[in-house]
N, C-alpha and C positions, 0 to 999 in steps of 0.2 A: 627418795622415793621414786619408783618408776611405776606409778599406778596404772598407766595405760597398758603395761604388760601383764596385769594381773586380772584374775577373774573378779569383777566387781559386783557380782550379784550379792545384794545385801542379805544378811541373816533375816529370816522371816518366821512366820508360824506362831507368833505371840501377840496377843491382843493386850493393849495397854488398859486393862480394866482394874478394878479395885484389888483383886487378887494379885495382879502383877505389881501394883504399886506397894502393896504390903510386903511382898517378897523382896523387892528391891530395897525398901527401907530396912527390912530385917537383916539382909545380907550386908548392907552398908554399915549398920551398927556392929554386926559380927566382925567385919574386917576392919573396923575403926577407919572408915573411909569417908571422905568428903566428896560430894558429887558436884561437878562443875559442868555447865552447859553454855556453849556459845550461842549468841543471839540468832545464828542461822540454823540452829538445830530444829528438828521436828518439834511442834508444839508440846507433845506429850513428854518428850525428854526435857524441854525447858521447864515444864511444870513440876517434874519429879525432882529436879536439881536443888541442891542447898543454895547454890549461887548461879545466876545467869548474868552474862555480860560479854564484853570483848575479851580477846585472848590475853592481852597484857593485864588487864585488871583481874582476870581470873587467875593468872599465874601469880600475881602478887598476893591474892587472897590465899592461894595454895601455900605459898611460902610462909604466911602469917598464921596458918591454921595449925591447931594442935593435933590434927589427925595424921596418922602414920602413912595412910594411903591416900592418893589423889586418884580420882577417876575423872578423866578429862574427856568430856563429850564434845569433840570438835575434830579438826583434822590434825595430821601428824606433827606438823611443825609447832602447833600450839602446845601439844603435850610434851615435845622436846623442850620448849621454853620453860614450862613448868618444871621439868627435870633439872634444867640448868639452874633455876633459881632455888630449887629444893633438892639438892643432890643426895641428901640422906633419907629421902622419902621414897616409898614405892609409888611409881606413876603408872597408871593403866590407861589405855585408850581402848574403848569397846571393840574397835575394829581397826587393826593396824594398816589395813589397805586404804584407809581414808587419806588420800594424799591431797595435794593442792597444786593446781596448774601454775599459779604464780610462783610459789616456792620452787617448783621444779623448773622454772624458766632460766635459772642460773645455777651452775654447780660451783664447788670450791675451786676446781681446776680452771674453769672458765674465768672465775674472778681473779685468780692468781695471774692468768695470762693478761687480763685486762690491766691489772696493776703494774705489770711489767711494761706495758705500753705508755703508762703515765707515772713514771717514778716520782715519788714525793707527794702524790695526790692523797687526799683524805678520802676514805671510803665510808660512805653513809649508807647503811642497809636498813630497809624497812623491816620491821619485826616479822613480816610474813616471808621468812627465809629459813633454811634449814640451819641446824646447829654448826655444821661445817662452814657455811657461808658466814654466819655470825662470827665464828673464830677468826676469819680473815678480814674482819670489819673493824674500823676504828670507833665508830659511834653508830649505834642503831637509832631508829627513830619511829614514831608512830605517825599516823595520818594527821594527828592533832598538833604534834610539835615538830613536824618535818621542816617547816619554815624556820623555826627558832633554832633548830639543830644546824641547819646549813648557814643561817645568819651568824652563828657563833664562831664559825671557822674564818681565819683571816682572809681577807678579800683577794690576796695575791696567791692563795693556795688553790690548786685545781681540786675539784670534788668529783668523785665518782659516785653517782646515785643510782641505786638498784633496789629491787628489779623491776618496779612498776613504772612504765613509761607515762602513764597518765598522772599518777601522783608526782613524778618528776617534773612533768610539764607544768603542773600547778605550782610546785615549789619555784621553778625557773621563772614563771609569770610574776609571782608575787615578789621574789628577791631581786629580779632583774639581773641575775648573776650569769655572766656569759661564759665563765670557765667552769660550769656545771655540765658534766657529761652524763647522759641518761642511758641506762640499759634498756633495750627494747623488749621487756617482758610485760606480761599482762595476766590478769585473772580472766579466764575465758567467759565467766559469768558477767563480770562487771563490764568487760569490753563489749559485750553484746547489747548492752543498754545504749542505744545510739542517739545522736543528736536530733535527726528528723523525727524519731519516735517521741522524744521528749517535747519537741516544739508542737507536735500534733496534740499531745495530751494537755499542754500548757494552754494552747489556744482553745481547747474545749472546756478548760477549767480556769478561766482568767483570774478568779479570785483565790485560787489555791496557792499555798506555799509549796515550795520546791525543796525537798531534802535530798541532796546530791552527795553521794560518796565519792571522794576524789579519785578512786580507782576507776570510776566509770568513764566509758568512752564519751559519755555526753556531758562531762564536766565543763569543757571549753564551750559547748554550745549553751550551756546554762548561763555562763558568764556573758556570752554574746547576747542572749536574750535580755539580760539585765542591762548591759551597756547600751543597747539600742533602744531601751525603754519599752520593749515588747512585753516584758514582764517587769513590774516594779522591783527594783534592786533589793528592797527590803523583804521581798518574798522569796529570794533565792539564797539558800544556805547550804554551803559546802561543809559537810560534817562527817566525822567518823561515826561508827556504829554507837559507841558509848555516848558521844555528844548528842546523837539523834534522840536518845531517851530523855536527856536533860532538856533538850529544846521542846520535845513533845510535852513534857509536864508543864511547861510555862506557855504553851501555844494558845493563842486566841483565834487561830484559824478554824474555819468549819471543815475544810478539806485540805489534806496534805498529800501531794504526789511524792512518792518515795522511790528514789533510784538507788537500789542496792538489792542484794539477795532477798527473796521474798520472805524467808524466815524472820526477818527483821520486824515484819508487820505485827507478829504476835506480841512482841514486847512493847511496841508502840501503842497498840490498841489497849493493853493492859495499863500503860502509863497514863493514857489520856483517852478513856472510853467515850468521851463526848465528841471526839474529833474523827472524821471520816478519813482514815489512811488508805490510799490506793497505790498499788504498785505501778510505776511507769511502764514496766514490762513484766506481766504476770508469769512469763515463762523463765524468768531469771532465778532459777533454782540450781543449787550446786549439788550434783549427785554424790560428791564425796562427803559433804556434810550430812546428807540424807542416809548415808550408810550406817550411821549410829541409830539403829532401830531399837524398839523395845527388846527384841530378841537378842541383839548384840549387847545391850547393857546387862541383861540378865546373864548372859554367857560370861561376860567379863567379870562379874561379881562371883559367880559360881566357880569359875575355873581359873581366877586370878589371870586373866588374858585380856588384852595383850600388853605385856609389860614393856615399857619405853626405857631404853638405855642410851646414855651418851658417854662417849669416851671421856674420862676425867679431865685430860688435858684440853681436849676440845671444849668441854664445858667450862673450864677455867678461863680460856680465852674469850669465849662467847659471853660469859657472864660480865667480863669487863666492859664489853661494848654496850651491853644492856644497862649496866650501872651508870656508865657515862651519859647515856641517853637520859636517864631518870634525873640526873644532875642538871640537865639543861632544859630550861623552860618547864612547861607543865606537860607531862606525857598524855594526860587526858585519855581519850579512847585509844585502845590498843590498835585498832585497825578500822 
């Protein structure tokens, strides 16, 4: 996807009222469709979905579903992953222009050139990548099992880790692996949640737990705060989006500061309504995620748009990398 070259004006003009909800559910039944919504989607999209969660969990739900059509409310690589795992089903994304700055930070050609510089290296790709990049990958990983995946590779093998530099730094820090090479990609939203901002919010809320996504630019700062005793170590939790929900349900904290895309707050508040969840950066909103509007969802169901296709051979290779990931450790949250 080259989303920056497209007109990214979201589809609008539709109010998410009772009539909209009734029409969406009617069309979903008519199309034999299951509606999936990522945790970063607009609240009204999350609430109309049959299932809400992280991208890998949703793709696995899609593969197990009896529905013939999958409507994936998320960004393009997520719908591609669902198609990879469900090649015989129709996969729709309500707006195909919804790209991802992280997935776009490396192309298959760039990965092939990087592999040529490190012959024999094992390629580990985060699931937040395109189908073409997955097809050039040995093992995919999630933010939950990235450490386990890298640890499973023989110590004398070089590892190429991509595309997220902050998740890669987290894996290198935990494993201590010196022959781990990290691609300099990032999610523009997560990268914008910085260390000084986190430190300021933590200082103002000393009793708050910190939920930090490992894609965040502030992840290293969070561990520094814990290591220096500025924030008690037990209050700092590096978590995928899926794991945040599980942690929230068991939380005893009164306040939790959340460092990830702000759409996550909706699911956290539903999971633990007695906890005060606050964004570390309330401007951390992904414009691509928010392109899946009520109007876009209605359009997709009415017009059978936009269907996602993956070349069968590309899908076959990519599917192998995803399946190898699932066999190692516990994939947990998809991202």
